C-alpha positions as CSV (number, residue, x, y, z in Angstrom):
1,M,190.1,202.9,3.0
2,D,187.1,201.4,4.8
3,E,187.4,198.4,2.5
4,L,191.0,198.0,3.5
5,D,189.9,197.8,7.2
6,K,187.1,195.4,6.5
7,K,189.5,193.0,4.6
8,G,192.2,193.3,7.2
9,N,194.6,194.9,4.7
10,Y,197.1,197.6,5.7
11,I,199.4,200.1,4.0
12,S,203.0,198.9,4.3
13,W,205.7,201.3,5.5
14,Q,207.4,201.0,2.1
15,T,204.2,202.2,0.3
16,L,203.7,205.1,2.7
17,A,207.4,206.1,2.3
18,M,206.9,206.3,-1.5
19,M,203.6,208.2,-1.1
20,A,205.3,210.7,1.2
21,F,208.3,211.0,-1.2
22,V,206.1,212.1,-4.1
23,T,204.6,214.9,-2.0
24,V,207.9,216.1,-0.7
25,I,210.5,216.5,-3.5
26,G,210.6,217.1,-7.2
27,L,213.3,217.7,-9.8
28,E,212.5,221.4,-10.0
29,D,213.1,221.7,-6.2
30,I,216.7,220.6,-6.8
31,M,217.2,223.2,-9.6
32,Y,215.7,226.1,-7.7
33,N,217.8,225.6,-4.6
34,F,221.0,224.9,-6.7
35,Q,220.7,228.4,-8.1
36,N,220.1,229.9,-4.7
37,Q,223.1,228.3,-3.0
38,G,225.3,226.6,-5.6
39,M,227.2,223.4,-4.6
40,A,226.8,224.4,-0.9
41,V,223.2,223.3,-1.2
42,I,224.5,219.7,-0.7
43,T,225.3,220.5,2.9
44,S,222.0,222.2,3.2
45,W,220.1,219.2,2.0
46,V,221.9,216.9,4.5
47,L,221.0,219.3,7.4
48,M,217.4,219.7,6.2
49,M,216.8,216.0,5.9
50,F,217.8,215.0,9.4
51,L,217.1,218.2,11.4
52,Y,213.9,219.2,9.7
53,V,212.3,216.6,7.4
54,V,212.4,213.7,9.7
55,P,211.0,215.5,12.8
56,Y,208.5,217.3,10.6
57,A,207.2,214.0,9.1
58,L,207.1,212.3,12.5
59,I,205.1,215.3,14.0
60,V,202.7,214.9,11.1
61,G,202.3,211.3,11.9
62,H,201.5,212.0,15.5
63,L,198.9,214.7,14.6
64,G,197.3,212.4,12.0
65,S,197.0,209.7,14.6
66,V,195.5,212.0,17.2
67,F,192.9,213.5,14.8
68,N,192.2,210.4,12.7
69,H,188.4,210.8,13.0
70,E,188.7,214.4,11.5
71,G,190.4,213.0,8.4
72,G,193.8,214.2,9.4
73,G,193.6,217.5,7.6
74,L,195.7,220.5,8.7
75,S,192.6,222.8,9.4
76,S,190.9,220.0,11.4
77,W,194.0,219.8,13.7
78,V,193.8,223.5,14.5
79,R,190.0,223.4,14.7
80,A,190.2,220.6,17.3
81,T,192.7,222.5,19.5
82,D,191.7,226.1,19.1
83,G,188.1,226.3,17.8
84,E,186.2,226.9,14.6
85,F,187.6,230.4,13.7
86,L,191.2,229.4,13.8
87,G,190.4,226.2,12.0
88,Y,188.7,228.3,9.3
89,F,191.6,230.7,9.1
90,T,194.0,227.8,8.7
91,A,192.0,226.4,5.9
92,W,192.0,229.8,4.3
93,T,195.8,230.3,4.6
94,Y,196.4,226.8,3.2
95,W,194.2,227.7,0.3
96,A,195.8,231.1,-0.2
97,A,199.2,229.5,-0.3
98,S,198.2,227.5,-3.4
99,I,197.3,230.7,-5.4
100,P,200.9,231.6,-6.2
101,Y,201.5,227.9,-7.0
102,V,198.7,227.9,-9.5
103,V,200.1,231.0,-11.2
104,D,203.6,229.5,-11.2
105,T,202.2,226.3,-12.7
106,A,200.6,228.3,-15.5
107,N,203.9,230.0,-16.2
108,C,205.6,226.6,-16.4
109,L,203.2,225.7,-19.2
110,L,204.5,228.6,-21.3
111,V,208.0,227.5,-20.7
112,D,207.2,223.9,-21.6
113,V,205.4,224.8,-24.8
114,G,208.4,227.0,-25.9
115,W,210.9,224.3,-25.4
116,G,208.6,221.6,-26.8
117,L,208.1,223.4,-30.1
118,T,211.5,224.9,-30.7
119,G,214.0,223.1,-28.4
120,T,215.2,226.5,-27.3
121,D,214.4,229.3,-24.8
122,E,213.2,231.7,-27.6
123,F,209.6,231.5,-26.3
124,E,210.6,233.4,-23.1
125,D,209.1,237.0,-23.5
126,P,209.1,222.3,-14.6
127,K,206.7,217.5,-14.9
128,F,204.9,214.6,-15.8
129,L,204.1,212.6,-12.7
130,S,201.6,209.7,-12.5
131,T,203.0,207.6,-9.7
132,A,205.5,207.9,-6.9
133,M,207.6,205.2,-8.3
134,F,207.8,206.9,-11.7
135,T,209.2,210.0,-9.9
136,A,211.9,208.0,-8.2
137,I,212.8,206.3,-11.5
138,I,213.1,209.7,-13.2
139,F,215.5,210.8,-10.5
140,V,217.6,207.6,-10.8
141,I,217.8,207.7,-14.6
142,F,218.8,211.4,-14.4
143,I,221.6,210.5,-12.0
144,L,222.8,207.4,-13.9
145,L,222.9,209.3,-17.2
146,T,224.9,212.1,-15.5
147,F,227.6,209.8,-14.1
148,S,227.7,207.9,-17.4
149,G,228.3,211.2,-19.1
150,L,230.9,212.1,-16.5
151,A,232.8,208.9,-17.4
152,K,232.6,209.8,-21.2
153,S,234.1,213.2,-20.5
154,G,237.0,211.8,-18.5
155,G,235.8,213.2,-15.2
156,K,235.5,216.8,-16.5
157,T,233.0,218.9,-14.5
158,A,231.6,222.4,-14.9
159,T,232.0,223.1,-11.2
160,P,235.2,222.3,-9.3
161,F,234.3,219.8,-6.5
162,T,236.1,221.0,-3.3
163,W,235.2,221.3,0.4
164,K,235.1,225.0,-0.1
165,T,232.3,224.8,-2.8
166,I,230.0,222.5,-0.7
167,I,230.3,224.3,2.7
168,P,227.7,227.2,2.9
169,K,228.6,230.7,4.0
170,F,226.1,231.1,6.9
171,D,225.2,234.8,6.3
172,L,221.9,236.7,5.8
173,K,221.9,235.8,2.1
174,Y,222.0,232.1,3.0
175,F,219.3,232.3,5.6
176,S,217.0,234.2,3.3
177,T,217.0,231.2,1.0
178,V,216.0,228.7,3.7
179,G,212.4,229.3,3.1
180,M,212.8,227.9,-0.4
181,L,214.4,224.7,1.1
182,I,211.4,224.4,3.4
183,Y,209.0,224.9,0.4
184,A,210.9,222.1,-1.4
185,V,210.6,219.5,1.4
186,N,207.1,220.2,2.9
187,G,204.0,218.4,2.0
188,S,204.3,215.2,4.1
189,E,201.1,216.3,6.0
190,L,199.2,214.9,3.0
191,V,199.9,211.3,4.1
192,A,198.9,212.0,7.7
193,P,195.4,210.3,7.3
194,Y,197.1,207.0,6.4
195,V,199.0,206.6,9.8
196,T,196.1,204.7,11.3
197,R,195.8,202.5,8.2
198,M,199.1,200.8,9.1
199,K,199.2,197.5,11.0
200,D,201.7,198.7,13.6
201,P,202.0,202.5,13.3
202,K,204.2,202.9,16.4
203,R,206.9,200.8,14.7
204,E,206.2,201.2,11.0
205,F,205.5,204.9,10.6
206,P,209.0,206.0,11.9
207,K,210.5,203.4,9.5
208,A,208.6,205.0,6.6
209,M,209.7,208.5,7.5
210,I,213.3,207.5,7.9
211,A,213.2,205.8,4.6
212,L,211.7,209.0,3.2
213,A,214.6,211.0,4.6
214,L,217.2,208.6,3.2
215,M,215.7,208.5,-0.3
216,T,215.3,212.3,-0.4
217,C,218.8,212.9,1.0
218,F,220.3,210.5,-1.5
219,L,218.5,211.9,-4.5
220,T,218.9,215.6,-3.6
221,I,222.6,215.2,-2.9
222,F,223.4,213.2,-6.1
223,S,221.0,215.3,-8.2
224,S,222.8,218.4,-7.0
225,I,226.2,216.8,-7.8
226,A,224.8,216.0,-11.3
227,L,223.8,219.6,-11.8
228,G,227.3,220.7,-10.8
229,I,228.8,218.4,-13.5
230,Y,226.9,220.2,-16.2
231,I,226.5,223.7,-14.8
232,D,229.2,225.9,-13.4
233,A,227.9,226.9,-9.9
234,N,230.2,229.9,-9.8
235,H,228.8,231.3,-13.1
236,M,225.2,230.2,-13.3
237,P,222.8,231.6,-16.0
238,N,220.3,234.0,-14.6
239,D,217.4,232.0,-15.9
240,L,218.5,228.7,-14.4
241,K,215.3,228.3,-12.3
242,M,213.1,228.6,-15.3
243,N,215.2,226.8,-17.9
244,G,217.8,224.8,-15.9
245,E,216.3,221.4,-16.6
246,Y,216.3,222.1,-20.3
247,Y,219.9,223.3,-20.3
248,V,221.0,220.1,-18.5
249,F,219.0,217.7,-20.7
250,G,220.3,219.6,-23.7
251,A,223.9,219.1,-22.5
252,M,223.2,215.4,-21.9
253,G,221.7,215.0,-25.3
254,K,224.7,216.6,-27.0
255,Q,227.0,214.4,-24.9
256,F,225.2,211.2,-25.9
257,G,224.8,212.1,-29.5
258,V,221.0,212.4,-29.6
259,G,220.8,216.1,-30.1
260,K,217.7,217.7,-28.4
261,L,215.8,214.5,-28.0
262,F,215.9,214.6,-24.2
263,V,214.8,218.3,-24.3
264,Y,211.7,217.5,-26.4
265,I,210.8,214.4,-24.3
266,Y,211.0,216.3,-21.0
267,A,209.3,219.4,-22.4
268,W,206.1,217.6,-23.5
269,A,206.1,215.3,-20.4
270,S,206.3,218.4,-18.3
271,F,203.6,220.1,-20.3
272,F,201.0,217.4,-19.9
273,Y,201.8,217.0,-16.2
274,N,201.3,220.8,-15.6
275,V,198.0,220.8,-17.6
276,A,196.7,218.0,-15.3
277,L,198.2,219.7,-12.2
278,L,196.6,223.1,-13.1
279,S,193.2,221.5,-13.6
280,V,193.3,219.6,-10.3
281,L,194.6,222.6,-8.4
282,L,191.9,225.0,-9.6
283,D,189.1,222.5,-8.8
284,A,190.4,220.7,-5.7
285,M,191.7,223.7,-3.8
286,T,188.4,225.6,-4.3
287,R,186.3,222.6,-3.3
288,M,188.5,222.0,-0.3
289,L,188.1,225.6,0.9
290,I,184.3,225.8,0.4
291,S,183.6,222.4,2.0
292,D,186.1,222.7,4.8
293,T,184.7,225.9,6.3
294,G,181.4,226.2,8.2
295,D,178.5,228.4,7.3
296,K,179.5,230.7,10.2
297,Y,182.6,232.1,8.4
298,M,182.2,231.5,4.6
299,P,179.9,234.0,2.7
300,K,176.9,232.4,1.0
301,F,177.8,233.7,-2.4
302,L,181.1,231.7,-2.3
303,K,179.4,228.5,-1.3
304,K,176.7,228.8,-4.0
305,T,176.9,226.0,-6.6
306,N,175.3,225.6,-10.0
307,K,173.1,222.8,-11.2
308,D,176.1,220.5,-11.6
309,G,177.3,221.1,-8.0
310,L,180.2,223.3,-9.0
311,P,181.2,226.2,-6.8
312,I,181.3,228.8,-9.6
313,N,181.8,231.8,-7.5
314,G,184.6,230.0,-5.7
315,Y,186.3,229.4,-9.1
316,I,185.8,233.0,-10.0
317,L,187.5,234.1,-6.7
318,T,190.4,231.7,-7.4
319,V,190.9,233.0,-11.0
320,F,190.5,236.6,-9.8
321,L,193.2,236.3,-7.1
322,S,195.5,234.4,-9.6
323,G,195.0,237.3,-12.0
324,F,195.8,239.7,-9.2
325,I,199.1,237.9,-8.5
326,M,200.0,238.1,-12.2
327,V,199.2,241.8,-12.3
328,L,201.5,242.5,-9.4
329,G,204.5,241.3,-11.5
330,I,203.6,243.2,-14.6
331,F,206.4,245.8,-14.2
332,L,209.2,243.3,-13.7
333,P,211.7,243.4,-16.5
334,D,211.1,240.1,-18.3
335,M,209.5,236.6,-18.1
336,N,212.5,235.2,-16.1
337,D,212.1,237.8,-13.4
338,I,208.3,237.1,-13.2
339,F,209.1,233.3,-13.0
340,N,211.7,233.8,-10.2
341,W,209.5,236.2,-8.3
342,L,206.5,233.8,-8.3
343,L,208.7,231.0,-7.2
344,N,210.1,233.1,-4.3
345,L,206.6,234.1,-3.3
346,N,205.9,230.4,-2.8
347,G,209.0,230.3,-0.6
348,I,207.3,232.8,1.7
349,I,203.7,231.7,1.8
350,S,204.2,227.9,1.9
351,P,206.5,227.9,5.0
352,A,204.1,230.3,6.7
353,V,201.4,227.7,6.4
354,T,203.7,225.0,7.6
355,C,203.9,227.0,10.9
356,W,200.4,225.8,11.7
357,I,201.6,222.2,11.8
358,F,204.2,222.9,14.5
359,Y,201.7,225.2,16.4
360,S,199.2,222.3,16.5
361,F,201.8,219.9,17.7
362,M,202.8,222.3,20.5
363,K,199.1,222.5,21.6
364,V,198.7,218.8,21.6
365,R,201.9,218.2,23.6
366,G,201.2,221.0,26.1
367,K,199.7,221.0,29.5
368,N,196.6,219.1,28.5
369,S,198.3,216.4,26.4
370,S,196.1,213.7,28.0
371,K,193.2,215.1,26.0
372,Y,194.9,214.0,22.8
373,P,195.6,210.2,22.9
374,S,197.2,208.7,19.8
375,V,198.1,205.3,18.4
376,Y,201.5,206.6,17.2
377,R,203.4,208.9,19.6
378,Y,206.4,211.0,18.6
379,I,208.7,211.6,21.6
380,K,207.4,210.2,24.8
381,N,208.3,213.2,27.0
382,D,205.7,216.0,26.5
383,T,208.0,218.8,27.6
384,F,210.8,217.8,25.2
385,A,208.3,217.2,22.4
386,W,206.9,220.7,23.0
387,W,210.3,222.3,22.7
388,V,211.0,220.3,19.5
389,G,207.8,221.7,18.1
390,F,208.7,225.2,19.2
391,A,212.2,225.0,17.6
392,L,210.8,223.9,14.3
393,L,208.1,226.6,14.5
394,A,210.8,229.3,15.2
395,V,213.0,228.2,12.4
396,T,210.1,228.1,9.9
397,A,208.8,231.5,11.1
398,V,212.2,233.1,10.7
399,A,212.7,231.6,7.3
400,T,209.2,232.9,6.3
401,V,210.1,236.5,7.3
402,L,213.6,236.4,5.7
403,G,212.0,235.0,2.6
404,F,210.5,238.4,1.9
405,M,213.9,239.5,0.8
406,P,213.9,239.2,-3.0
407,Q,216.3,236.7,-4.6
408,D,218.0,236.6,-8.0
409,V,218.1,240.4,-8.4
410,K,220.7,243.0,-7.3
411,E,220.1,244.1,-3.7
412,G,219.0,247.7,-3.4
413,S,218.0,248.0,-7.1
414,W,214.6,249.3,-8.0
415,V,213.6,245.7,-9.0
416,W,214.7,244.5,-5.6
417,W,212.5,247.2,-3.8
418,Y,209.7,246.5,-6.2
419,E,209.7,242.8,-5.5
420,L,209.9,243.4,-1.8
421,S,206.8,245.7,-2.1
422,I,204.7,243.2,-4.1
423,N,205.8,240.4,-1.8
424,I,204.2,242.3,1.1
425,V,201.2,243.4,-0.9
426,A,200.5,239.8,-2.2
427,C,200.7,238.3,1.3
428,L,198.6,241.0,2.9
429,V,195.8,240.6,0.3
430,L,195.8,236.8,0.2
431,I,195.9,236.4,4.0
432,G,193.9,239.6,4.9
433,L,191.0,238.6,2.6
434,G,190.4,235.6,4.8
435,G,189.9,237.9,7.8
436,I,187.3,239.9,6.0
437,F,185.0,237.1,4.9
438,P,183.6,236.3,8.4
439,G,182.5,239.9,8.6
440,I,180.8,239.6,5.3
441,R,179.1,236.5,6.5
442,R,177.9,238.3,9.6
443,R,176.3,241.0,7.5
444,E,174.5,238.3,5.4
445,E,173.1,236.8,8.6
446,E,172.0,240.2,9.9
447,Y,170.6,241.9,6.8
448,G,169.9,239.0,4.5
449,L,172.6,240.2,2.1
450,A,176.1,241.6,2.8
451,F,176.1,244.5,0.3
452,D,173.8,245.7,-2.4
453,K,174.8,245.9,-6.1
454,Q,175.9,249.5,-5.9
455,Q,178.1,248.9,-2.9
456,W,179.7,245.9,-4.6
457,T,180.4,247.9,-7.7
458,W,182.0,250.8,-5.9
459,M,184.1,248.7,-3.6
460,I,185.4,246.4,-6.3
461,A,186.2,249.4,-8.5
462,L,188.1,251.2,-5.7
463,V,190.1,248.0,-4.8
464,L,191.0,247.3,-8.4
465,G,191.8,250.9,-9.2
466,S,194.0,251.2,-6.1
467,I,195.9,248.0,-7.0
468,V,196.5,249.1,-10.6
469,F,197.6,252.6,-9.5
470,N,199.9,251.2,-6.9
471,V,201.4,248.7,-9.2
472,W,202.0,251.4,-11.7
473,L,203.5,253.7,-9.1
474,G,205.7,251.0,-7.8
475,G,207.2,250.5,-11.3
476,T,208.2,254.2,-11.6
477,T,211.3,255.9,-10.3
478,I,209.4,258.6,-8.4
479,K,211.0,259.5,-5.1
480,L,209.0,258.6,-2.0
481,R,206.8,256.4,-4.1
482,A,206.6,253.9,-1.2
483,L,205.1,256.6,1.0
484,Y,202.6,257.6,-1.7
485,I,201.6,254.0,-2.1
486,V,200.9,253.7,1.6
487,I,198.9,257.0,1.7
488,E,196.8,256.0,-1.4
489,S,196.2,252.5,0.0
490,V,195.0,253.9,3.4
491,I,192.6,256.4,1.6
492,A,191.3,253.6,-0.7
493,L,190.7,251.3,2.3
494,L,189.0,254.0,4.2
495,A,186.7,254.7,1.3
496,V,185.9,251.0,0.9
497,W,185.1,250.8,4.7
498,L,182.8,253.8,4.5
499,I,180.9,252.3,1.6
500,G,180.8,248.9,3.1
501,R,179.4,249.9,6.5
502,R,176.3,251.4,5.0
503,L,173.1,249.5,5.3
504,P,172.5,247.6,2.0
505,K,169.4,248.4,0.0
506,G,166.7,245.7,0.4
507,A,168.2,244.6,3.8
508,K,165.8,242.8,6.1
509,A,165.1,244.1,9.6
510,S,168.1,243.7,12.0
511,K,167.6,241.0,14.6
């Protein structure tokens, strides 16, 4: 980027729009929300694009312009407005939000291998992406093949296309799925650092974001229509989120007389993409957390690196928490339920992290807005801008809370209650652990080490034992099991606290 500046070169608004597009939407996002809302998702996409995606992206541009010297990262925005601790906690929650995504990606690998080897879903018991342009091409090819197939079938569709099928029923069920829509369209904050790399940000950045919204709106709407052509939205298979792409490509292959060719091509393309994605996620997210938090809050043992400069203990923590998430779903009935639950968990945690963006914007556009000058400015009036930020924050926060309600299972069933319980447990552990680390760091500074070997052993054993016991108890039909889980958890936490507060052996004299 420095070279670009020296040579007088800039990023065009068309390039930035494509960069943002690849971070915002994917084919799997279309599938997930199609199962949640059916053909009514078409209306939802239109509303989301212009009432949420455009202002969201323009807010990101404003923040990236204000904090361009900090690199434009989300945690740096919060750090600049509210201090080091909240900046650290933002970095932690952003990192924690990626844990369920890592596990979900690992599950996708299993699905890809199954379809890639057999061409069927018998391995139960979604993609290759190298450039933004390639993604857009895949979308367009998918849509063109669909409408070509529609012509071959004489206009026959699996779902009847009427106004009734595309207008949502705005009830609690609908609003509990909004979090998944937000999860599908967030991510444009990743292009924030490039705002100041444009020749005329004030004019060009809005054009890029409007182009983003138009592209995304076009592709989401027509992709949803394409799904409706091959899948009956009124009688969708229960495993559509996990296997939907394969069902559609299988139907296309049959229609075009190439058998399962499209299925095999997509399966292996998806497999290699997910392998690369998993590798990048495990490394990049750990490095980002370790390097983006100061010594004041991050324990030394997590920042420790080996001779190659790799944060080994950080990797271990990532793998441990990923394993913890997988253990939580161990009593769900089958692979499809685990897949759907992990996906829905992303629909809780990801919007929760997005709240930080609107919170930062409100701080920047509040009473002391003159402290935060920017090259690009979204909404000239500070008061109106603050209320826009507040409205988006409120919508996102409500969607996060409602997202705790399990999807894809019968409401009130034991699976529904079990998923609700592990949704809460997963979020409490992932977010709560970030609040514990600063305390561990303080003990390191005071005593030279946080805990001795015996303390670590007992605390880890108690935590793991408590988790395993509660997961087992949650999978039973014992009456009042929720109350027993709460009681056991309180006892275990109290025991951990009593062990942890003891002076570690070999501690240096307190300052």
